[in-house]
N, C-alpha and C positions, 0 to 999 in steps of 0.2 A: 627431758622435754615432755610436756603433757599434750596428748592428742585429744581434741575436744569435738563435740557435736558431730558425731559420725565421721571423724577424720577430715572434716572440711577445713578446719584451721588448727594450727599448732601454737601452743602457748608455752613460754618458758620465762623464768625470771631474767631481768635485764642483766644482773650481775649477782653472784652469790653473796657478796659482802654489802649489798644495798638493801635497805628496808623498803624501797619503792621501785617501781618500774617493771614492765614486762615487755617481751618481744612477741609479736604475733605474726605468723606467716600464713599465707593462703587467702588473704582478703582480696576479693575482686568483685566485679559487678554481679557475678553469678552467686557466689557464696553470701553476698549481702542480701539476697532475696529471702534467705532462710531466717525466720524470726528467732530461732534458737541460737543461731550464730550471733545475731545482733544483741540478744540478751546476754550471751556469754561475754562479748566484748565489753558491754556496759558494766558487767560485774567485775571484770578485771580492772577496768578504769576506776571504779569506786574503791576497790581494795588497794590498788597499787599506785594510784596517783598519776601515772603516765604510762603510755604505750608507744613503743616503736614498731610500726608496721613495716615489714620488709618484703621485697619481691613485688612491689606494687607497680601497676601500669603508671608511668609518669604523665598523668593528664590532670588538667583542672577539673574535668568531669568526675573522675574517680575521687579526687580530693573532696569535692562537694558531697558525693554520695557517702563517703566514710564519715564526713562531718555530720550528716543528717542522722547517723546512727545515734548520736548523743543529744540531739535536739535541734530546734530551728536555728537558722543562721541569724546573726545580728550584724548589721553594717557597722563600720567604724564611725565614731561620732564626729570626726572632722571631715569637712568637705575637701580639704587640701590633700588628704591622703590618697595616693594613687590606687585606682581600682583596675583589676585585670580586664574586666569587661568594657571599660572605657578605652583601654589600649587596644584590645582585640575583640571586636563584636562577636566573634565565634566562640569566645571563652565563656565559662560559666559565671553567673553573677555571684556576688557575695565573697569574692576573693580579693585581698589587698596585695599590692606588689611592692617589694622592698628590694631595690636594685642598686647595688654599689658598682659603679662603672670604673674601669681602670684609670688611675691618675699617673701623670708623668711629671717629673721635675718638681717645680716650685709650687704647685697647687696644693695648699695645705687645708683648704676649707673642709669642715666636717671631720677632720682628722683629730686623733688624740695621740699622746705619747705616753707609753707605759714602760717602766724599766729601761728608759732611754731609746725605745723603739717606736717609730711612728706606725699607727694602725688606722685602717679604715673600717667602718661598719662595726665599731665596738659599742656595746651597751652594758651598762652596769646592771646589777641584780635588781629585779623588779617583778611586780605582777601587773597584768594588763588591766587597763581601765580603772586604775586606782583613783583617777581624777574625776570619776563619775560617782553618783550616788548609787547607781546600780552596777554591781560587778558583772562579770560574765562567767559562765560555767567553765569554759575551756577555750583553747586555741588549737588549731590543727595546722601544722607547718610542713612544708616540703621545699626541697631545694631544686630550682630550675637550672641554675648554673652553680656548680660546686667550685669553690676556691681550692686549688691544688694544695695549699698549705694554710693552716689556720681556719678561720671562719666557722669554728665549732660553736654549738649552742649548749650552754650549761644549764643543768637542772639541779635544784636543791629542795629537800623536803622540809616544809615548815613544821611538821610534827617532830621530826628529828632535831630541827633547830631549836624548838622550844625546850626539848629535853636536854639539849647540850648547853643551854644558857645557864649561867650561874644562878643559884637561888636568889641572890640579892638583886640581880638585874631583872629576873622574872617577877619578883614581888613588886618592883617599882614600875615596870613598863606595862604590866597586864591590866592596869586600871585606866589606861589612857587610850583615846583615839588619836590617830595620826592625821594630820592635815596634808592634803595633796593639791597641787595645781597642775594643769596641763602645760607644763613648760619643759620641753625636751632639750633645751640648751644645756650642754654638759658644763659650760662655763658657769651656769647658775646652780649647779648641783651642790647643795649645802651639806648633805649628810652622806656618809659612806664613801667619800672620795678615797681611792687607793692612794697609798703614801707617795708613790712615784708618779702620780697622775699629772699630766699637763694637757691643756686644751688649746685648740687653734680656732681660727675664725669660723663662724657658722655660715652655712650657705643660705641663699635667699629662699630656697625651698623650705629649709628648716624654720627660718624666721617667719615665713608665711603661716606655717603650722602653729608657731608660737603666738602670732598675732590673733589667730582664731581661738587658740586654746585659752588665752588669757581673758576672753570674754566669758568663759565658764565661771560659775561661782566655785569657791573652794569646797572640796569634798572631804568628808570624814569617814575613816574606816578604823575598826578596832585593831590595836597592835597585836592582840591575842584574841582568838575566838575558839569556841569549842564545837567540834564536829558532832553530828548525831551519834557517832560511835563512842563519844566521850573523850576522844583525844583532843588535847589542846594544840593549837597551831600558832606559831610565831609568824605573823603575816605582815611584814613591813617591807615597803618598796623604797629603798634608799634614793633611787632615782625618782624625782618629782615630789619627794617629801619636803615640807617646809616648816614643820614644827609639831608640837603636841597641843591638842585642843585644851584650852584653859590653862596652859602652862607655856606660853610663848615667852620664855624667860631664859637668861643664860643657863640656869640650872636645868630647865627642861630641855634646852638644846644639847647640853652636855650628856644628859641621860640618853636622848635619842641617838646622838652620835656614838656613844659607847655601844649601844645595841646594834646600830647599823654597821659598825666595824666588825662585829661578830657575824652579822648577816652576810657580808661580802667575803668572808673567809670560812665558808661552810666546811665542816669536817669531811663530809662524804658527798661532794658534788660529783655529778656525772656529766661528762663533756661528750656530746654526740658528734661523731665524725660523719659527715653527710655523704650519701650516695643518692643519685636521682631516683632510685626505686624505693626510697624511704619516705614515710610520712610519720609525724610524731604528734600525739595529742598529750596535753598535760592539764591537770586539774588546777585551774586558775585560783580556786579558793584555798588551795593547799600548797602548791608548788611555787617557787620563784624560778625565774630563768634569766640568763645573761647571754651575751655574745662575746666570744674571745677576741674578735677583730682579726683582720688579715692584712697582709702587705697591701698598701694603697694601690700598687700596680696590678693587683689581681682583681678579676671580676667575680662578683658574688651576687646571685639573685635568688631571693626567697619569696614564697607566696604563702599567705595565711588566711584561713577562715576563722571566724569567731562564733562560738556557740552561745546562744542566749541562755541565761540562767543566773540566779542571784541567791545570796544567802540572807538578804533582807536586813543587813546591819549597817549599811552605809547611808549617808544623807548629805545633802548640800547645806552649807552654812546658812544661807539666807532663806531656806525653806522652799526653794524652787523644786519643781518636779522634773524627772528625767525627760519628759516630753517637751519641756521648754527649750532644751539645748541639744537634743539628740534625735536623729532620724533613724528609724529602725527598718530593717529589711526582712521580710518574711518570704522564705523560699517556697 
């Protein structure tokens, strides 16, 4: 374990066999006042792609303060997404709420089945805001209510995914942009469906989100992009992908599906088991994430901030600008 900036925080690798991820202990309101601490945290983020903060005060206020280390907050682009400050006026603004409430018996809405097991709160591999022309730098996530089983969040490194892809697929896919729409219905997921996947009816809450999302123009993002470090990143979100730009053909769909099947089976995924004193940030330009799902009878509640930032490579199909469809929040 490395001790940093006058022993105020402690940094270590997330796991010895991973090329990404760090754990940082000792982050609180007091240590965040130190600019050297903030600079060190940002450096770890840029090098390692994600950070697990442990021993944190479980509060929305600290959640926001940690988020501001990395940049200004960005509101979610859809009005239908639950905000914490709308539910609780005493909470900090800029935090969205994702609450899976326990289900009993026959209620199968918003559930999926994987390997013969029903799951709630499952998400396929994706990067956030793929459906926008402007990406976001990062997300900061914390667990308010931890599911006693399952409910883990998975992370996979796009740099590693690019290197693991076969030379043939790399050569074919890296010349394309991927087309995305804001359609979170799992029943409409065209690419990267797990082999044993089954979907159930969607809830009215999800359908309201879809109705709003489908007013957005289609967004384009490169399947592969190059970081300032020179590393290439395979950056494809199977969830919400609808095809390849200029190749919406059976051949183009087959290529995208072949790559997405690789994406949803990463060689070195990290699955985070949550505690309420954890907060996790990941580089949304580099990392993909997923949710393992949990027994529908279990409650799980997560909250997330979004950090503004962009790599400048995305655009809307019809030439619209981000301000036409998105409201931004400046903390």
